[in-house]
PAZAPA-4460 file (N, C-alpha, C; in steps of 0.05 Angstrom, whole numbers, plus 32768, in hexadecimal, padded with zeros to 4 digits):
% residues 81
    n_x    n_y    n_z   ca_x   ca_y   ca_z    c_x    c_y    c_z   seq   type   mol
   7D5F   88F7   7B85   7D58   88DB   7B89   7D52   88CF   7B6D     1      X     A
   7D5C   88B7   7B69   7D58   88AA   7B4F   7D3D   889B   7B4F     2      X     A
   7D30   889C   7B38   7D16   888F   7B35   7D13   8885   7B19     3      X     A
   7CFE   8875   7B14   7CF8   886C   7AF9   7CDA   886B   7AF6     4      X     A
   7CD1   8867   7ADE   7CB4   8866   7AD8   7CA9   884A   7ADA     5      X     A
   7C92   8848   7AE6   7C83   882F   7AE7   7C68   8833   7ADB     6      X     A
   7C60   8821   7AC9   7C45   8820   7ABF   7C3A   8804   7AC3     7      X     A
   7C23   8803   7AD0   7C14   87EA   7AD4   7BFB   87ED   7AC4     8      X     A
   7BF6   87DA   7AB3   7BDE   87DC   7AA2   7BD1   87C1   7A9C     9      X     A
   7BB8   87C2   7A96   7BA9   87AC   7A8B   7BA7   87B0   7A6D    10      X     A
   7B9D   879D   7A5E   7B99   87A2   7A41   7B86   87BA   7A3C    11      X     A
   7B75   87C0   7A4F   7B61   87D5   7A4B   7B69   87F1   7A54    12      X     A
   7B79   87F2   7A6A   7B7F   880D   7A76   7B98   880C   7A87    13      X     A
   7BA2   8824   7A8C   7BB9   8827   7A9D   7BAF   8829   7ABA    14      X     A
   7BBC   8819   7ACC   7BB4   8819   7AE8   7BC7   882B   7AF9    15      X     A
   7BDF   882E   7AF0   7BF3   883F   7AFF   7C08   8848   7AEB    16      X     A
   7C0F   8862   7AED   7C25   886D   7ADD   7C31   8884   7AED    17      X     A
   7C4A   8880   7AF6   7C57   8895   7B05   7C75   888D   7B09    18      X     A
   7C84   889F   7B15   7CA0   889B   7B1B   7CA2   888D   7B36    19      X     A
   7CB3   8879   7B39   7CB6   886A   7B52   7CD4   8867   7B58    20      X     A
   7CDA   885D   7B70   7CF5   8859   7B79   7CFE   883C   7B77    21      X     A
   7CEB   8829   7B7B   7CF2   880D   7B7A   7CD9   87FC   7B74    22      X     A
   7CDE   87E4   7B6A   7CC9   87D1   7B63   7CD1   87B5   7B6A    23      X     A
   7CBD   87A6   7B76   7CC2   8789   7B7B   7CAA   8779   7B70    24      X     A
   7CB0   8764   7B62   7C9B   8753   7B57   7CA4   8735   7B59    25      X     A
   7C90   8723   7B56   7C95   8707   7B56   7C94   86FD   7B39    26      X     A
   7CA9   86F0   7B30   7CA9   86E5   7B15   7CA7   86C6   7B18    27      X     A
   7CA4   86B9   7B01   7CA4   869B   7B02   7CC0   8691   7B0A    28      X     A
   7CD5   86A1   7B07   7CF0   8698   7B0E   7CF9   86A2   7B2A    29      X     A
   7CE7   86B1   7B38   7CEE   86BB   7B53   7CE8   86D9   7B55    30      X     A
   7CF0   86E5   7B6B   7CEB   8701   7B70   7CFE   8713   7B60    31      X     A
   7CF3   8729   7B57   7D03   873D   7B47   7D01   8758   7B55    32      X     A
   7D17   8765   7B59   7D18   8780   7B62   7D23   8792   7B4C    33      X     A
   7D16   87A9   7B49   7D1F   87BC   7B34   7D24   87D7   7B40    34      X     A
   7D3B   87E2   7B3A   7D43   87FD   7B43   7D48   880E   7B2A    35      X     A
   7D4C   8828   7B2E   7D52   883A   7B17   7D6A   8830   7B07    36      X     A
   7D69   8834   7AED   7D7E   882C   7ADA   7D83   880E   7AD9    37      X     A
   7D6E   87FE   7ADF   7D70   87E1   7ADD   7D75   87D8   7AC1    38      X     A
   7D84   87C2   7ABE   7D89   87B7   7AA4   7D6F   87AE   7A97    39      X     A
   7D6D   87AD   7A7C   7D55   87A3   7A6F   7D4E   8787   7A78    40      X     A
   7D34   8782   7A7B   7D2B   8769   7A86   7D0E   8764   7A7D    41      X     A
   7D07   874B   7A79   7CEB   8744   7A75   7CE6   872A   7A85    42      X     A
   7CCE   8728   7A90   7CC8   8711   7AA2   7CAA   870C   7AA2    43      X     A
   7CA3   86F3   7AA6   7C87   86EB   7AAA   7C82   86EC   7AC8    44      X     A
   7C6D   86FB   7AD1   7C68   86FE   7AED   7C54   86E9   7AF7    45      X     A
   7C59   86E0   7B10   7C47   86CD   7B1D   7C34   86DD   7B2F    46      X     A
   7C21   86CF   7B3B   7C0E   86DB   7B4D   7C1D   86E6   7B66    47      X     A
   7C13   86FC   7B70   7C20   8709   7B87   7C1D   8727   7B86    48      X     A
   7C2D   8734   7B97   7C2C   8751   7B99   7C41   875F   7B87    49      X     A
   7C38   8775   7B7B   7C4B   8788   7B6F   7C4F   879C   7B85    50      X     A
   7C68   87A0   7B8D   7C6E   87B3   7BA3   7C80   87C9   7B97    51      X     A
   7C78   87E2   7B9A   7C88   87F8   7B90   7C88   880F   7BA3    52      X     A
   7C9E   881E   7BA3   7CA2   8834   7BB5   7CA1   884E   7BA5    53      X     A
   7C8E   885F   7BAD   7C8A   8879   7BA0   7CA0   888D   7BA7    54      X     A
   7CA3   88A2   7B99   7CB7   88B7   7B9E   7CB4   88C2   7BBA    55      X     A
   7C9C   88C2   7BC5   7C97   88CC   7BE0   7CA2   88B9   7BF6    56      X     A
   7CA9   88A0   7BED   7CB2   888C   7C00   7C9C   8878   7C08    57      X     A
   7C83   887E   7C01   7C6D   886D   7C07   7C6E   8853   7BF6    58      X     A
   7C68   883D   7C03   7C68   8823   7BF5   7C4C   881B   7BEE    59      X     A
   7C48   8813   7BD5   7C2E   880A   7BCB   7C2F   87ED   7BC2    60      X     A
   7C18   87DF   7BC3   7C16   87C3   7BBB   7BFE   87BF   7BAA    61      X     A
   7C01   87AF   7B96   7BEB   87A6   7B85   7BEE   8788   7B82    62      X     A
   7BD8   8779   7B87   7BD9   875C   7B84   7BD1   8755   7B68    63      X     A
   7BE0   8743   7B5B   7BDA   873A   7B40   7BD9   871C   7B3F    64      X     A
   7BCC   8712   7B2A   7BCA   86F5   7B26   7BE0   86EB   7B12    65      X     A
   7BEE   86FE   7B06   7C03   86F8   7AF3   7C05   870F   7ADF    66      X     A
   7C1A   870E   7ACE   7C1D   8722   7ABA   7C39   8722   7AAE    67      X     A
   7C41   8738   7AA3   7C5B   873B   7A95   7C68   8754   7A9F    68      X     A
   7C83   8753   7AA1   7C93   876A   7AA8   7CA8   876F   7A92    69      X     A
   7CAA   8788   7A8A   7CC0   8791   7A78   7CCD   87A9   7A85    70      X     A
   7CE8   87A7   7A87   7CF8   87BE   7A91   7D0B   87C6   7A7B    71      X     A
   7D0A   87E0   7A74   7D1C   87EB   7A60   7D1C   880A   7A62    72      X     A
   7D32   8816   7A5B   7D34   8833   7A59   7D2A   8841   7A73    73      X     A
   7D33   8837   7A8A   7D2C   8842   7AA4   7D0D   8844   7AA8    74      X     A
   7CFF   882F   7A9F   7CE2   882D   7AA3   7CDB   880F   7AA6    75      X     A
   7CC6   880A   7AB5   7CBB   87EF   7AB9   7C9E   87EF   7AB0    76      X     A
   7C97   87DB   7AA0   7C7B   87D8   7A96   7C71   87BD   7A9F    77      X     A
   7C59   87BE   7AAC   7C4D   87A5   7AB5   7C31   87A3   7AA9    78      X     A
   7C2C   878C   7A9B   7C13   8787   7A8F   7C05   8770   7A9F    79      X     A
   7BEE   8776   7AA9   7BDF   8762   7AB9   7BC3   875E   7AAE    80      X     A
   7BB6   8748   7AB6   7B9A   8742   7AAE   7B87   8756   7ABA    81      X     A
***
């Protein structure tokens, strides 16, 4: 099964770091879905849920007030307040 790395962090600490199957976020330009081997991307995130699926198939949600997303080299990095 294909997966990629997701790191969610604040300026102070890492909140999540693991391999996942998919990611959905809300950006200022609309909803973004990320799958393994996604093209490089950067986006400003709006308030809403970060939804990601773990390798086990379990879906997790984190609510944010905004942040930044960077996707590159089969990894996604989210910086939140």
